[in-house]
N, CA, C and O atoms as a Maestro MAE file, in Angstrom:
{
 s_m_m2io_version
 :::
 2.0.0
}

f_m_ct {
 s_m_title
 :::
 protein
 m_atom[336] {
  # First column is atom index #
  i_m_mmod_type
  r_m_x_coord
  r_m_y_coord
  r_m_z_coord
  i_m_residue_number
  s_m_chain_name
  s_m_pdb_residue_name
  s_m_pdb_atom_name
  i_m_atomic_number
  :::
  1 25 0.851 -1.160 0.000 1 A "MET " " N  " 7
  2 3 0.000 0.000 0.000 1 A "MET " " CA " 6
  3 2 0.897 1.223 0.000 1 A "MET " " C  " 6
  4 15 1.941 1.243 0.652 1 A "MET " " O  " 8
  5 25 0.483 2.237 -0.733 2 A "ARG " " N  " 7
  6 3 1.272 3.453 -0.809 2 A "ARG " " CA " 6
  7 2 0.394 4.642 -0.468 2 A "ARG " " C  " 6
  8 15 -0.704 4.780 -1.007 2 A "ARG " " O  " 8
  9 25 0.860 5.486 0.405 3 A "LEU " " N  " 7
  10 3 0.124 6.663 0.811 3 A "LEU " " CA " 6
  11 2 0.550 7.830 -0.066 3 A "LEU " " C  " 6
  12 15 1.734 8.154 -0.150 3 A "LEU " " O  " 8
  13 25 -0.425 8.462 -0.719 4 A "HIS " " N  " 7
  14 3 -0.128 9.651 -1.522 4 A "HIS " " CA " 6
  15 2 -0.073 10.870 -0.614 4 A "HIS " " C  " 6
  16 15 -0.919 11.048 0.263 4 A "HIS " " O  " 8
  17 25 0.917 11.690 -0.832 5 A "THR " " N  " 7
  18 3 1.023 12.905 -0.041 5 A "THR " " CA " 6
  19 2 0.742 14.142 -0.882 5 A "THR " " C  " 6
  20 15 0.837 15.264 -0.385 5 A "THR " " O  " 8
  21 25 0.400 13.948 -2.141 6 A "ASN " " N  " 7
  22 3 0.046 15.085 -2.993 6 A "ASN " " CA " 6
  23 2 -1.473 15.152 -3.128 6 A "ASN " " C  " 6
  24 15 -2.183 14.214 -2.765 6 A "ASN " " O  " 8
  25 25 -1.950 16.253 -3.643 7 A "ARG " " N  " 7
  26 3 -3.396 16.440 -3.808 7 A "ARG " " CA " 6
  27 2 -3.878 15.646 -5.016 7 A "ARG " " C  " 6
  28 15 -3.225 15.600 -6.059 7 A "ARG " " O  " 8
  29 25 -5.028 15.030 -4.845 8 A "LEU " " N  " 7
  30 3 -5.642 14.276 -5.927 8 A "LEU " " CA " 6
  31 2 -6.880 15.013 -6.400 8 A "LEU " " C  " 6
  32 15 -7.596 15.632 -5.613 8 A "LEU " " O  " 8
  33 25 -7.117 14.934 -7.692 9 A "LYS " " N  " 7
  34 3 -8.356 15.479 -8.247 9 A "LYS " " CA " 6
  35 2 -9.493 14.528 -7.864 9 A "LYS " " C  " 6
  36 15 -9.268 13.324 -7.737 9 A "LYS " " O  " 8
  37 25 -10.692 15.043 -7.681 10 A "PRO " " N  " 7
  38 3 -11.816 14.163 -7.327 10 A "PRO " " CA " 6
  39 2 -12.010 13.007 -8.311 10 A "PRO " " C  " 6
  40 15 -12.391 11.909 -7.905 10 A "PRO " " O  " 8
  41 25 -11.755 13.243 -9.585 11 A "GLU " " N  " 7
  42 3 -11.934 12.188 -10.583 11 A "GLU " " CA " 6
  43 2 -10.833 11.128 -10.541 11 A "GLU " " C  " 6
  44 15 -10.911 10.133 -11.262 11 A "GLU " " O  " 8
  45 25 -9.811 11.327 -9.710 12 A "GLU " " N  " 7
  46 3 -8.741 10.342 -9.555 12 A "GLU " " CA " 6
  47 2 -8.967 9.415 -8.357 12 A "GLU " " C  " 6
  48 15 -8.125 8.577 -8.034 12 A "GLU " " O  " 8
  49 25 -10.112 9.583 -7.712 13 A "ILE " " N  " 7
  50 3 -10.429 8.805 -6.516 13 A "ILE " " CA " 6
  51 2 -11.676 7.960 -6.776 13 A "ILE " " C  " 6
  52 15 -12.642 8.416 -7.390 13 A "ILE " " O  " 8
  53 25 -11.627 6.716 -6.292 14 A "THR " " N  " 7
  54 3 -12.768 5.820 -6.400 14 A "THR " " CA " 6
  55 2 -12.881 5.038 -5.098 14 A "THR " " C  " 6
  56 15 -11.990 5.112 -4.252 14 A "THR " " O  " 8
  57 25 -13.945 4.305 -4.934 15 A "ASN " " N  " 7
  58 3 -14.139 3.477 -3.743 15 A "ASN " " CA " 6
  59 2 -14.048 2.011 -4.115 15 A "ASN " " C  " 6
  60 15 -14.658 1.575 -5.092 15 A "ASN " " O  " 8
  61 25 -13.299 1.256 -3.351 16 A "ARG " " N  " 7
  62 3 -13.182 -0.192 -3.503 16 A "ARG " " CA " 6
  63 2 -13.379 -0.809 -2.135 16 A "ARG " " C  " 6
  64 15 -12.598 -0.573 -1.213 16 A "ARG " " O  " 8
  65 25 -14.427 -1.601 -2.015 17 A "GLU " " N  " 7
  66 3 -14.725 -2.284 -0.754 17 A "GLU " " CA " 6
  67 2 -14.738 -1.317 0.429 17 A "GLU " " C  " 6
  68 15 -14.237 -1.626 1.509 17 A "GLU " " O  " 8
  69 25 -15.320 -0.143 0.201 18 A "GLY " " N  " 7
  70 3 -15.474 0.847 1.257 18 A "GLY " " CA " 6
  71 2 -14.277 1.733 1.515 18 A "GLY " " C  " 6
  72 15 -14.327 2.591 2.396 18 A "GLY " " O  " 8
  73 25 -13.199 1.548 0.769 19 A "LEU " " N  " 7
  74 3 -11.996 2.367 0.943 19 A "LEU " " CA " 6
  75 2 -11.826 3.310 -0.237 19 A "LEU " " C  " 6
  76 15 -12.075 2.935 -1.382 19 A "LEU " " O  " 8
  77 25 -11.400 4.534 0.047 20 A "GLN " " N  " 7
  78 3 -11.072 5.449 -1.028 20 A "GLN " " CA " 6
  79 2 -9.662 5.123 -1.525 20 A "GLN " " C  " 6
  80 15 -8.710 5.070 -0.747 20 A "GLN " " O  " 8
  81 25 -9.553 4.909 -2.824 21 A "VAL " " N  " 7
  82 3 -8.272 4.594 -3.460 21 A "VAL " " CA " 6
  83 2 -8.172 5.380 -4.759 21 A "VAL " " C  " 6
  84 15 -9.164 5.918 -5.250 21 A "VAL " " O  " 8
  85 25 -6.974 5.440 -5.305 22 A "THR " " N  " 7
  86 3 -6.837 6.090 -6.599 22 A "THR " " CA " 6
  87 2 -7.415 5.197 -7.689 22 A "THR " " C  " 6
  88 15 -7.449 3.974 -7.553 22 A "THR " " O  " 8
  89 25 -7.867 5.821 -8.765 23 A "THR " " N  " 7
  90 3 -8.420 5.075 -9.888 23 A "THR " " CA " 6
  91 2 -7.330 4.229 -10.533 23 A "THR " " C  " 6
  92 15 -6.140 4.458 -10.314 23 A "THR " " O  " 8
  93 25 -7.743 3.262 -11.321 24 A "ALA " " N  " 7
  94 3 -6.781 2.406 -12.019 24 A "ALA " " CA " 6
  95 2 -5.861 3.249 -12.900 24 A "ALA " " C  " 6
  96 15 -4.652 3.022 -12.929 24 A "ALA " " O  " 8
  97 25 -6.423 4.213 -13.614 25 A "ALA " " N  " 7
  98 3 -5.613 5.049 -14.510 25 A "ALA " " CA " 6
  99 2 -4.563 5.832 -13.728 25 A "ALA " " C  " 6
  100 15 -3.408 5.907 -14.147 25 A "ALA " " O  " 8
  101 25 -4.947 6.408 -12.614 26 A "ARG " " N  " 7
  102 3 -4.003 7.177 -11.799 26 A "ARG " " CA " 6
  103 2 -2.932 6.258 -11.221 26 A "ARG " " C  " 6
  104 15 -1.753 6.612 -11.212 26 A "ARG " " O  " 8
  105 25 -3.328 5.088 -10.741 27 A "THR " " N  " 7
  106 3 -2.375 4.140 -10.168 27 A "THR " " CA " 6
  107 2 -1.367 3.688 -11.220 27 A "THR " " C  " 6
  108 15 -0.171 3.604 -10.942 27 A "THR " " O  " 8
  109 25 -1.849 3.397 -12.426 28 A "ILE " " N  " 7
  110 3 -0.950 2.982 -13.510 28 A "ILE " " CA " 6
  111 2 0.049 4.089 -13.817 28 A "ILE " " C  " 6
  112 15 1.239 3.816 -13.976 28 A "ILE " " O  " 8
  113 25 -0.409 5.324 -13.903 29 A "ALA " " N  " 7
  114 3 0.507 6.445 -14.163 29 A "ALA " " CA " 6
  115 2 1.520 6.579 -13.021 29 A "ALA " " C  " 6
  116 15 2.705 6.811 -13.261 29 A "ALA " " O  " 8
  117 25 1.052 6.434 -11.790 30 A "ASP " " N  " 7
  118 3 1.957 6.554 -10.634 30 A "ASP " " CA " 6
  119 2 3.061 5.503 -10.653 30 A "ASP " " C  " 6
  120 15 4.226 5.823 -10.421 30 A "ASP " " O  " 8
  121 25 2.699 4.243 -10.930 31 A "VAL " " N  " 7
  122 3 3.735 3.203 -10.924 31 A "VAL " " CA " 6
  123 2 4.682 3.354 -12.109 31 A "VAL " " C  " 6
  124 15 5.849 2.972 -12.026 31 A "VAL " " O  " 8
  125 25 4.186 3.908 -13.207 32 A "ALA " " N  " 7
  126 3 5.075 4.179 -14.348 32 A "ALA " " CA " 6
  127 2 6.097 5.246 -13.968 32 A "ALA " " C  " 6
  128 15 7.278 5.130 -14.296 32 A "ALA " " O  " 8
  129 25 5.643 6.267 -13.286 33 A "ILE " " N  " 7
  130 3 6.545 7.338 -12.834 33 A "ILE " " CA " 6
  131 2 7.565 6.792 -11.840 33 A "ILE " " C  " 6
  132 15 8.734 7.177 -11.860 33 A "ILE " " O  " 8
  133 25 7.112 5.895 -10.974 34 A "ASP " " N  " 7
  134 3 7.990 5.344 -9.939 34 A "ASP " " CA " 6
  135 2 8.994 4.317 -10.460 34 A "ASP " " C  " 6
  136 15 9.877 3.888 -9.718 34 A "ASP " " O  " 8
  137 25 8.870 3.918 -11.732 35 A "GLY " " N  " 7
  138 3 9.873 3.040 -12.317 35 A "GLY " " CA " 6
  139 2 9.550 1.563 -12.351 35 A "GLY " " C  " 6
  140 15 10.446 0.749 -12.573 35 A "GLY " " O  " 8
  141 25 8.281 1.185 -12.136 36 A "LEU " " N  " 7
  142 3 7.904 -0.224 -12.253 36 A "LEU " " CA " 6
  143 2 8.281 -0.730 -13.647 36 A "LEU " " C  " 6
  144 15 8.254 0.036 -14.611 36 A "LEU " " O  " 8
  145 25 8.627 -1.999 -13.756 37 A "ALA " " N  " 7
  146 3 9.038 -2.587 -15.035 37 A "ALA " " CA " 6
  147 2 7.964 -2.336 -16.103 37 A "ALA " " C  " 6
  148 15 6.770 -2.502 -15.856 37 A "ALA " " O  " 8
  149 25 8.410 -1.942 -17.265 38 A "GLU " " N  " 7
  150 3 7.506 -1.587 -18.356 38 A "GLU " " CA " 6
  151 2 6.553 -2.725 -18.715 38 A "GLU " " C  " 6
  152 15 5.384 -2.480 -19.012 38 A "GLU " " O  " 8
  153 25 7.038 -3.962 -18.690 39 A "GLU " " N  " 7
  154 3 6.181 -5.107 -19.033 39 A "GLU " " CA " 6
  155 2 5.011 -5.212 -18.056 39 A "GLU " " C  " 6
  156 15 3.894 -5.548 -18.449 39 A "GLU " " O  " 8
  157 25 5.271 -4.925 -16.792 40 A "GLN " " N  " 7
  158 3 4.216 -4.988 -15.789 40 A "GLN " " CA " 6
  159 2 3.195 -3.866 -15.974 40 A "GLN " " C  " 6
  160 15 2.002 -4.060 -15.738 40 A "GLN " " O  " 8
  161 25 3.660 -2.715 -16.389 41 A "ILE " " N  " 7
  162 3 2.750 -1.593 -16.641 41 A "ILE " " CA " 6
  163 2 1.862 -1.904 -17.839 41 A "ILE " " C  " 6
  164 15 0.656 -1.663 -17.802 41 A "ILE " " O  " 8
  165 25 2.452 -2.432 -18.889 42 A "VAL " " N  " 7
  166 3 1.675 -2.810 -20.084 42 A "VAL " " CA " 6
  167 2 0.619 -3.836 -19.704 42 A "VAL " " C  " 6
  168 15 -0.534 -3.726 -20.120 42 A "VAL " " O  " 8
  169 25 1.004 -4.828 -18.921 43 A "GLN " " N  " 7
  170 3 0.053 -5.850 -18.485 43 A "GLN " " CA " 6
  171 2 -1.062 -5.226 -17.641 43 A "GLN " " C  " 6
  172 15 -2.229 -5.587 -17.794 43 A "GLN " " O  " 8
  173 25 -0.711 -4.298 -16.758 44 A "ALA " " N  " 7
  174 3 -1.717 -3.638 -15.913 44 A "ALA " " CA " 6
  175 2 -2.700 -2.839 -16.761 44 A "ALA " " C  " 6
  176 15 -3.900 -2.842 -16.486 44 A "ALA " " O  " 8
  177 25 -2.206 -2.162 -17.778 45 A "ILE " " N  " 7
  178 3 -3.075 -1.398 -18.681 45 A "ILE " " CA " 6
  179 2 -4.046 -2.335 -19.379 45 A "ILE " " C  " 6
  180 15 -5.251 -2.085 -19.408 45 A "ILE " " O  " 8
  181 25 -3.521 -3.404 -19.936 46 A "GLN " " N  " 7
  182 3 -4.369 -4.353 -20.665 46 A "GLN " " CA " 6
  183 2 -5.421 -4.985 -19.760 46 A "GLN " " C  " 6
  184 15 -6.586 -5.093 -20.141 46 A "GLN " " O  " 8
  185 25 -5.015 -5.400 -18.573 47 A "GLU " " N  " 7
  186 3 -5.955 -6.022 -17.639 47 A "GLU " " CA " 6
  187 2 -6.998 -5.031 -17.139 47 A "GLU " " C  " 6
  188 15 -8.175 -5.376 -17.029 47 A "GLU " " O  " 8
  189 25 -6.584 -3.815 -16.838 48 A "ALA " " N  " 7
  190 3 -7.528 -2.802 -16.360 48 A "ALA " " CA " 6
  191 2 -8.579 -2.497 -17.425 48 A "ALA " " C  " 6
  192 15 -9.754 -2.313 -17.109 48 A "ALA " " O  " 8
  193 25 -8.154 -2.444 -18.676 49 A "LEU " " N  " 7
  194 3 -9.113 -2.216 -19.763 49 A "LEU " " CA " 6
  195 2 -10.056 -3.406 -19.917 49 A "LEU " " C  " 6
  196 15 -11.268 -3.229 -20.042 49 A "LEU " " O  " 8
  197 25 -9.503 -4.612 -19.907 50 A "GLN " " N  " 7
  198 3 -10.322 -5.821 -20.064 50 A "GLN " " CA " 6
  199 2 -11.329 -5.979 -18.932 50 A "GLN " " C  " 6
  200 15 -12.450 -6.434 -19.159 50 A "GLN " " O  " 8
  201 25 -10.944 -5.614 -17.736 51 A "ARG " " N  " 7
  202 3 -11.819 -5.769 -16.564 51 A "ARG " " CA " 6
  203 2 -12.764 -4.586 -16.378 51 A "ARG " " C  " 6
  204 15 -13.586 -4.585 -15.462 51 A "ARG " " O  " 8
  205 25 -12.649 -3.590 -17.236 52 A "GLY " " N  " 7
  206 3 -13.527 -2.427 -17.144 52 A "GLY " " CA " 6
  207 2 -13.210 -1.504 -15.979 52 A "GLY " " C  " 6
  208 15 -14.076 -0.761 -15.517 52 A "GLY " " O  " 8
  209 25 -11.967 -1.549 -15.504 53 A "LEU " " N  " 7
  210 3 -11.568 -0.708 -14.385 53 A "LEU " " CA " 6
  211 2 -11.192 0.703 -14.816 53 A "LEU " " C  " 6
  212 15 -11.135 1.615 -13.992 53 A "LEU " " O  " 8
  213 25 -10.939 0.876 -16.090 54 A "THR " " N  " 7
  214 3 -10.595 2.186 -16.645 54 A "THR " " CA " 6
  215 2 -10.969 2.191 -18.112 54 A "THR " " C  " 6
  216 15 -11.418 1.185 -18.662 54 A "THR " " O  " 8
  217 25 -10.775 3.342 -18.736 55 A "THR " " N  " 7
  218 3 -11.041 3.487 -20.163 55 A "THR " " CA " 6
  219 2 -9.804 4.055 -20.848 55 A "THR " " C  " 6
  220 15 -8.899 4.581 -20.200 55 A "THR " " O  " 8
  221 25 -9.787 3.937 -22.157 56 A "ARG " " N  " 7
  222 3 -8.695 4.536 -22.927 56 A "ARG " " CA " 6
  223 2 -8.634 6.041 -22.663 56 A "ARG " " C  " 6
  224 15 -7.555 6.618 -22.528 56 A "ARG " " O  " 8
  225 25 -9.811 6.663 -22.593 57 A "LYS " " N  " 7
  226 3 -9.888 8.111 -22.365 57 A "LYS " " CA " 6
  227 2 -9.261 8.496 -21.024 57 A "LYS " " C  " 6
  228 15 -8.509 9.467 -20.945 57 A "LYS " " O  " 8
  229 25 -9.569 7.732 -19.968 58 A "GLU " " N  " 7
  230 3 -8.999 8.010 -18.648 58 A "GLU " " CA " 6
  231 2 -7.484 7.817 -18.646 58 A "GLU " " C  " 6
  232 15 -6.754 8.612 -18.053 58 A "GLU " " O  " 8
  233 25 -7.017 6.770 -19.304 59 A "LEU " " N  " 7
  234 3 -5.578 6.530 -19.391 59 A "LEU " " CA " 6
  235 2 -4.875 7.636 -20.165 59 A "LEU " " C  " 6
  236 15 -3.801 8.092 -19.771 59 A "LEU " " O  " 8
  237 25 -5.477 8.063 -21.261 60 A "MET " " N  " 7
  238 3 -4.878 9.138 -22.058 60 A "MET " " CA " 6
  239 2 -4.842 10.444 -21.267 60 A "MET " " C  " 6
  240 15 -3.874 11.200 -21.358 60 A "MET " " O  " 8
  241 25 -5.887 10.709 -20.497 61 A "ALA " " N  " 7
  242 3 -5.906 11.927 -19.681 61 A "ALA " " CA " 6
  243 2 -4.772 11.904 -18.660 61 A "ALA " " C  " 6
  244 15 -4.104 12.918 -18.455 61 A "ALA " " O  " 8
  245 25 -4.548 10.752 -18.017 62 A "GLN " " N  " 7
  246 3 -3.448 10.629 -17.064 62 A "GLN " " CA " 6
  247 2 -2.100 10.757 -17.775 62 A "GLN " " C  " 6
  248 15 -1.177 11.382 -17.251 62 A "GLN " " O  " 8
  249 25 -1.989 10.175 -18.950 63 A "ALA " " N  " 7
  250 3 -0.741 10.262 -19.717 63 A "ALA " " CA " 6
  251 2 -0.398 11.723 -20.016 63 A "ALA " " C  " 6
  252 15 0.748 12.146 -19.864 63 A "ALA " " O  " 8
  253 25 -1.387 12.470 -20.434 64 A "MET " " N  " 7
  254 3 -1.157 13.876 -20.766 64 A "MET " " CA " 6
  255 2 -0.850 14.696 -19.508 64 A "MET " " C  " 6
  256 15 -0.003 15.589 -19.540 64 A "MET " " O  " 8
  257 25 -1.524 14.398 -18.425 65 A "TYR " " N  " 7
  258 3 -1.330 15.135 -17.177 65 A "TYR " " CA " 6
  259 2 0.041 14.837 -16.563 65 A "TYR " " C  " 6
  260 15 0.729 15.754 -16.113 65 A "TYR " " O  " 8
  261 25 0.438 13.571 -16.542 66 A "GLN " " N  " 7
  262 3 1.682 13.166 -15.883 66 A "GLN " " CA " 6
  263 2 2.916 13.376 -16.765 66 A "GLN " " C  " 6
  264 15 3.984 13.745 -16.276 66 A "GLN " " O  " 8
  265 25 2.754 13.138 -18.064 67 A "GLY " " N  " 7
  266 3 3.878 13.305 -18.975 67 A "GLY " " CA " 6
  267 2 4.967 12.259 -18.770 67 A "GLY " " C  " 6
  268 15 4.749 11.241 -18.114 67 A "GLY " " O  " 8
  269 25 6.133 12.517 -19.334 68 A "GLY " " N  " 7
  270 3 7.311 11.681 -19.151 68 A "GLY " " CA " 6
  271 2 7.116 10.209 -19.473 68 A "GLY " " C  " 6
  272 15 6.491 9.851 -20.471 68 A "GLY " " O  " 8
  273 25 7.659 9.372 -18.616 69 A "ARG " " N  " 7
  274 3 7.635 7.916 -18.807 69 A "ARG " " CA " 6
  275 2 6.204 7.376 -18.830 69 A "ARG " " C  " 6
  276 15 5.885 6.500 -19.634 69 A "ARG " " O  " 8
  277 25 5.348 7.892 -17.956 70 A "ALA " " N  " 7
  278 3 3.954 7.443 -17.927 70 A "ALA " " CA " 6
  279 2 3.291 7.702 -19.275 70 A "ALA " " C  " 6
  280 15 2.606 6.831 -19.812 70 A "ALA " " O  " 8
  281 25 3.490 8.873 -19.808 71 A "LYS " " N  " 7
  282 3 2.896 9.241 -21.100 71 A "LYS " " CA " 6
  283 2 3.403 8.318 -22.203 71 A "LYS " " C  " 6
  284 15 2.621 7.815 -23.008 71 A "LYS " " O  " 8
  285 25 4.707 8.101 -22.234 72 A "ARG " " N  " 7
  286 3 5.295 7.263 -23.286 72 A "ARG " " CA " 6
  287 2 4.741 5.839 -23.239 72 A "ARG " " C  " 6
  288 15 4.329 5.300 -24.267 72 A "ARG " " O  " 8
  289 25 4.730 5.237 -22.067 73 A "ILE " " N  " 7
  290 3 4.289 3.840 -21.953 73 A "ILE " " CA " 6
  291 2 2.790 3.715 -22.251 73 A "ILE " " C  " 6
  292 15 2.377 2.814 -22.981 73 A "ILE " " O  " 8
  293 25 1.997 4.594 -21.702 74 A "ILE " " N  " 7
  294 3 0.550 4.530 -21.945 74 A "ILE " " CA " 6
  295 2 0.254 4.734 -23.432 74 A "ILE " " C  " 6
  296 15 -0.532 3.985 -24.012 74 A "ILE " " O  " 8
  297 25 0.869 5.728 -24.046 75 A "HIS " " N  " 7
  298 3 0.650 5.976 -25.479 75 A "HIS " " CA " 6
  299 2 1.058 4.776 -26.315 75 A "HIS " " C  " 6
  300 15 0.312 4.353 -27.199 75 A "HIS " " O  " 8
  301 25 2.236 4.221 -26.046 76 A "GLN " " N  " 7
  302 3 2.709 3.074 -26.825 76 A "GLN " " CA " 6
  303 2 1.790 1.870 -26.664 76 A "GLN " " C  " 6
  304 15 1.507 1.163 -27.631 76 A "GLN " " O  " 8
  305 25 1.334 1.644 -25.457 77 A "THR " " N  " 7
  306 3 0.464 0.497 -25.203 77 A "THR " " CA " 6
  307 2 -0.882 0.671 -25.885 77 A "THR " " C  " 6
  308 15 -1.379 -0.260 -26.518 77 A "THR " " O  " 8
  309 25 -1.472 1.842 -25.767 78 A "LEU " " N  " 7
  310 3 -2.782 2.072 -26.369 78 A "LEU " " CA " 6
  311 2 -2.709 2.117 -27.890 78 A "LEU " " C  " 6
  312 15 -3.666 1.756 -28.575 78 A "LEU " " O  " 8
  313 25 -1.586 2.557 -28.408 79 A "LYS " " N  " 7
  314 3 -1.403 2.598 -29.863 79 A "LYS " " CA " 6
  315 2 -1.441 1.189 -30.457 79 A "LYS " " C  " 6
  316 15 -1.888 0.995 -31.587 79 A "LYS " " O  " 8
  317 25 -0.969 0.210 -29.685 80 A "GLY " " N  " 7
  318 3 -0.931 -1.163 -30.140 80 A "GLY " " CA " 6
  319 2 -2.237 -1.922 -29.932 80 A "GLY " " C  " 6
  320 15 -2.410 -3.016 -30.470 80 A "GLY " " O  " 8
  321 25 -3.171 -1.340 -29.144 81 A "ASP " " N  " 7
  322 3 -4.453 -1.991 -28.861 81 A "ASP " " CA " 6
  323 2 -5.491 -1.615 -29.897 81 A "ASP " " C  " 6
  324 15 -5.402 -0.579 -30.556 81 A "ASP " " O  " 8
  325 25 -6.474 -2.483 -30.020 82 A "ASP " " N  " 7
  326 3 -7.657 -2.133 -30.794 82 A "ASP " " CA " 6
  327 2 -8.505 -1.190 -29.964 82 A "ASP " " C  " 6
  328 15 -8.553 -1.338 -28.743 82 A "ASP " " O  " 8
  329 25 -9.185 -0.213 -30.587 83 A "PRO " " N  " 7
  330 3 -10.041 0.693 -29.806 83 A "PRO " " CA " 6
  331 2 -11.111 -0.092 -29.038 83 A "PRO " " C  " 6
  332 15 -11.715 -1.023 -29.570 83 A "PRO " " O  " 8
  333 25 -11.330 0.297 -27.793 84 A "LEU " " N  " 7
  334 3 -12.342 -0.358 -26.956 84 A "LEU " " CA " 6
  335 2 -13.580 0.492 -26.893 84 A "LEU " " C  " 6
  336 15 -14.553 0.119 -26.238 84 A "LEU " " O  " 8
  :::
 }
 m_bond[335] {
  # First column is bond index #
  i_m_from
  i_m_to
  i_m_order
  :::
  1 1 2 1
  2 2 3 1
  3 3 4 2
  4 3 5 1
  5 5 6 1
  6 6 7 1
  7 7 8 2
  8 7 9 1
  9 9 10 1
  10 10 11 1
  11 11 12 2
  12 11 13 1
  13 13 14 1
  14 14 15 1
  15 15 16 2
  16 15 17 1
  17 17 18 1
  18 18 19 1
  19 19 20 2
  20 19 21 1
  21 21 22 1
  22 22 23 1
  23 23 24 2
  24 23 25 1
  25 25 26 1
  26 26 27 1
  27 27 28 2
  28 27 29 1
  29 29 30 1
  30 30 31 1
  31 31 32 2
  32 31 33 1
  33 33 34 1
  34 34 35 1
  35 35 36 2
  36 35 37 1
  37 37 38 1
  38 38 39 1
  39 39 40 2
  40 39 41 1
  41 41 42 1
  42 42 43 1
  43 43 44 2
  44 43 45 1
  45 45 46 1
  46 46 47 1
  47 47 48 2
  48 47 49 1
  49 49 50 1
  50 50 51 1
  51 51 52 2
  52 51 53 1
  53 53 54 1
  54 54 55 1
  55 55 56 2
  56 55 57 1
  57 57 58 1
  58 58 59 1
  59 59 60 2
  60 59 61 1
  61 61 62 1
  62 62 63 1
  63 63 64 2
  64 63 65 1
  65 65 66 1
  66 66 67 1
  67 67 68 2
  68 67 69 1
  69 69 70 1
  70 70 71 1
  71 71 72 2
  72 71 73 1
  73 73 74 1
  74 74 75 1
  75 75 76 2
  76 75 77 1
  77 77 78 1
  78 78 79 1
  79 79 80 2
  80 79 81 1
  81 81 82 1
  82 82 83 1
  83 83 84 2
  84 83 85 1
  85 85 86 1
  86 86 87 1
  87 87 88 2
  88 87 89 1
  89 89 90 1
  90 90 91 1
  91 91 92 2
  92 91 93 1
  93 93 94 1
  94 94 95 1
  95 95 96 2
  96 95 97 1
  97 97 98 1
  98 98 99 1
  99 99 100 2
  100 99 101 1
  101 101 102 1
  102 102 103 1
  103 103 104 2
  104 103 105 1
  105 105 106 1
  106 106 107 1
  107 107 108 2
  108 107 109 1
  109 109 110 1
  110 110 111 1
  111 111 112 2
  112 111 113 1
  113 113 114 1
  114 114 115 1
  115 115 116 2
  116 115 117 1
  117 117 118 1
  118 118 119 1
  119 119 120 2
  120 119 121 1
  121 121 122 1
  122 122 123 1
  123 123 124 2
  124 123 125 1
  125 125 126 1
  126 126 127 1
  127 127 128 2
  128 127 129 1
  129 129 130 1
  130 130 131 1
  131 131 132 2
  132 131 133 1
  133 133 134 1
  134 134 135 1
  135 135 136 2
  136 135 137 1
  137 137 138 1
  138 138 139 1
  139 139 140 2
  140 139 141 1
  141 141 142 1
  142 142 143 1
  143 143 144 2
  144 143 145 1
  145 145 146 1
  146 146 147 1
  147 147 148 2
  148 147 149 1
  149 149 150 1
  150 150 151 1
  151 151 152 2
  152 151 153 1
  153 153 154 1
  154 154 155 1
  155 155 156 2
  156 155 157 1
  157 157 158 1
  158 158 159 1
  159 159 160 2
  160 159 161 1
  161 161 162 1
  162 162 163 1
  163 163 164 2
  164 163 165 1
  165 165 166 1
  166 166 167 1
  167 167 168 2
  168 167 169 1
  169 169 170 1
  170 170 171 1
  171 171 172 2
  172 171 173 1
  173 173 174 1
  174 174 175 1
  175 175 176 2
  176 175 177 1
  177 177 178 1
  178 178 179 1
  179 179 180 2
  180 179 181 1
  181 181 182 1
  182 182 183 1
  183 183 184 2
  184 183 185 1
  185 185 186 1
  186 186 187 1
  187 187 188 2
  188 187 189 1
  189 189 190 1
  190 190 191 1
  191 191 192 2
  192 191 193 1
  193 193 194 1
  194 194 195 1
  195 195 196 2
  196 195 197 1
  197 197 198 1
  198 198 199 1
  199 199 200 2
  200 199 201 1
  201 201 202 1
  202 202 203 1
  203 203 204 2
  204 203 205 1
  205 205 206 1
  206 206 207 1
  207 207 208 2
  208 207 209 1
  209 209 210 1
  210 210 211 1
  211 211 212 2
  212 211 213 1
  213 213 214 1
  214 214 215 1
  215 215 216 2
  216 215 217 1
  217 217 218 1
  218 218 219 1
  219 219 220 2
  220 219 221 1
  221 221 222 1
  222 222 223 1
  223 223 224 2
  224 223 225 1
  225 225 226 1
  226 226 227 1
  227 227 228 2
  228 227 229 1
  229 229 230 1
  230 230 231 1
  231 231 232 2
  232 231 233 1
  233 233 234 1
  234 234 235 1
  235 235 236 2
  236 235 237 1
  237 237 238 1
  238 238 239 1
  239 239 240 2
  240 239 241 1
  241 241 242 1
  242 242 243 1
  243 243 244 2
  244 243 245 1
  245 245 246 1
  246 246 247 1
  247 247 248 2
  248 247 249 1
  249 249 250 1
  250 250 251 1
  251 251 252 2
  252 251 253 1
  253 253 254 1
  254 254 255 1
  255 255 256 2
  256 255 257 1
  257 257 258 1
  258 258 259 1
  259 259 260 2
  260 259 261 1
  261 261 262 1
  262 262 263 1
  263 263 264 2
  264 263 265 1
  265 265 266 1
  266 266 267 1
  267 267 268 2
  268 267 269 1
  269 269 270 1
  270 270 271 1
  271 271 272 2
  272 271 273 1
  273 273 274 1
  274 274 275 1
  275 275 276 2
  276 275 277 1
  277 277 278 1
  278 278 279 1
  279 279 280 2
  280 279 281 1
  281 281 282 1
  282 282 283 1
  283 283 284 2
  284 283 285 1
  285 285 286 1
  286 286 287 1
  287 287 288 2
  288 287 289 1
  289 289 290 1
  290 290 291 1
  291 291 292 2
  292 291 293 1
  293 293 294 1
  294 294 295 1
  295 295 296 2
  296 295 297 1
  297 297 298 1
  298 298 299 1
  299 299 300 2
  300 299 301 1
  301 301 302 1
  302 302 303 1
  303 303 304 2
  304 303 305 1
  305 305 306 1
  306 306 307 1
  307 307 308 2
  308 307 309 1
  309 309 310 1
  310 310 311 1
  311 311 312 2
  312 311 313 1
  313 313 314 1
  314 314 315 1
  315 315 316 2
  316 315 317 1
  317 317 318 1
  318 318 319 1
  319 319 320 2
  320 319 321 1
  321 321 322 1
  322 322 323 1
  323 323 324 2
  324 323 325 1
  325 325 326 1
  326 326 327 1
  327 327 328 2
  328 327 329 1
  329 329 330 1
  330 330 331 1
  331 331 332 2
  332 331 333 1
  333 333 334 1
  334 334 335 1
  335 335 336 2
  :::
 }
}
């Protein structure tokens, strides 16, 4: 579990089993920034989309907001996917 110490936008927060957590898109961007292995990030993106935990639009919004490595990995992964 990781505690965020920065401010989150309301749209970056969701509830899971009664707990407030960051959305899948925000979490994916955060782990990309933190240096998680690229293969694991790609897998997380694909699984989150398949499970309906996020959308391409939400991922793209996080990519644009965060920039850098998160933007590159999210863009490359979504470019290779069929539109959902």
